[in-house]
Structure formats: structure tokens, C-alpha cells
N, C-alpha and C positions, 0 to 999 in steps of 0.2 A: 188531058195526060201529057206529063211533061216523058221527051223521050229517056228521062231515067227511070222511071215509073215502068215505062214499055218495056224495057231491058228487067227492072226486077220481076217484073210480071212473067215477060219470057223465061224468065233462068227459073222461077219459080214453076214452073207450066211443068219446063225442059227437068225439073227436077224432080216432080210428080211422076212425069214419064217413065223417067230411067227408073225409079223408086217400084211405080208399079211392074217395071218389066223384071228389076233383080228379083220382087220378093214372086215374079208369076215361074220365073226359073228356078227357086229354090224348089218351092213347093213341088215343080213337077219332077227337080232332082231326088228332095226328102221320096216322093213318090213311086221313083222309080228304084230309087232303094232300097223301100218300104216292098216292093214289090221284089227285089231282084232280092234279099238277103237268102229267101230258101234259094235261090238260082247261084247265089256266092258259094253257098257249102259247098265243097269237092265233095263228089262226089267218090268213092271206093272204088278204085279202078281194079283192088287185089280184091275186092270180097270174095270173089269164086274160088280164088287158088290158097285167102285164107282159112277156107274148109280142109283145101285140101292137106294146107301145113300141119292144121289142126287135128286131123284125123291119122294122118301119116308119120309126119315128120316129128312135129312134140316135141313126144315122149321119150327121143331119144336125143333132140338137138337142141331142146327148149324156147319156153315161149320165145327167146328175142334172138335164138340163134349162137345159144353161149356152147353149148354142147358141154363136155365133163365128162366125168365116168356115168355109168350106165348098169344096172343089171336088166339082164333082158329075163323075161317070166321063165325061160329054162335054165339062169343059172349063169350065165356066162354074160362076163362081166366087158366093156368097150371103153375107150375113152374115146368120145366124140367129138372129132375136129370143132372151134369156134367158129363159127363162118363171118364174125366179123372180124377175128383177126388180122392181120396183115397178108399170110402167106397165104389165108384162104381166099383174101382179093387179088390177089397177086396171079391164082390159077384163071384160065380162060373159061369161055363160056361152055366150049368142046370138053374140057377137065368132069365139068357139074354134070352136064348133058350123058356121058359113059358111067360117069359113078350111075346118075337115081337112072338109068339101063340098065345097067348090069349089073351094080353093086358090087360088091365087096370091102376088105377089111372089118364085116361084120353087119353093113349095111345092107338088105336086103334087094334086089332087084327089085326094080318096076317097070318094068319093059311091057308085063300084059298088065298091071291095074291102073297104069295110069297112060293115058291118049299123048303124043310126041306136046301136041298144045298142052295140055296140062302141067308137063315138065319143063317147057316153055317157061311156061307162066309161072313156073316156080323159082326158077334161075333170074329171070325178072323181078320177082318179090324177093327174094336173095340181095339182089344188088341192088336195087331202090331201099329195103326193110330195114337187112342191115349191115350192108357196105352203101352206105351214100356216100357218094363223091368218087368211088375208088374205079381202080383205070387197071383193069385188067389184063393180061399180056394177050393175044394176040395169038 
């Protein structure tokens, strides 16, 4: 075998090894990706608080926190603030906590109905879902 033929054979062997390694990596990656597709689906960190929102808040504040005019069961009419607007975004979390806890302006107090953790979860939910990117006042 000539030197040139040896180089060609060595190159072909090297190419075969590299191709085999890449094929193995690709199949490993696709297997890993296939198995992790369910792991890639993001869990809903707000699942519990969404239930609280649906039960306690949605009827007045709306599905998307849009607020607006609301007529209560007793006939009282309220203008519920939009939690998405700029004014609502500027309120510090402490204002939200006070409003949820004590109520006022037509909103009932939830201090005996929700735990402090549930209230804080609601505030985080409002901030992340209805006010993404907002920088509230301190």
C-alpha cells in the first residue's frame, strides 16, 4: 500500500469514526429532548392562586384584571380599577396588601378569608400576569 493510499484509508476511517460519534450524539440528544419535552413544559406556579383569583377576585376585577363597572348582588355599582394600567403598576405591594387585607372603596376585606401567604401570592400573580415588567414604587 502506498503512502497516499494509507492516508486515504486513515482519512476514511477517521471520517467513519467522527460520523459514528456525531450520529450517537444526535440520537442521545434527541432521546434526551424527547424525554425532557414534558420537563420543558413550564409548571403553572400560580395554579393555587388562580383558583383564589377565580373564586374571590374575578367577578369584580375581570379575567385579565381589567376592572371596569360592576354591579354587586345588592345593586351597588362600583368602578373597579384596572390592575393593568400605569397607575396600578406604580402602587407598591404594601398598598395592594393593605387593600386586600382591609378592603375599602367597595372592596371587601379579606383578612379573615385569606391567609397572608394567599394575599402575597395574589400580589405576585397580579404583578407577573397583569403587570409584567412593572416597577412598582417602594
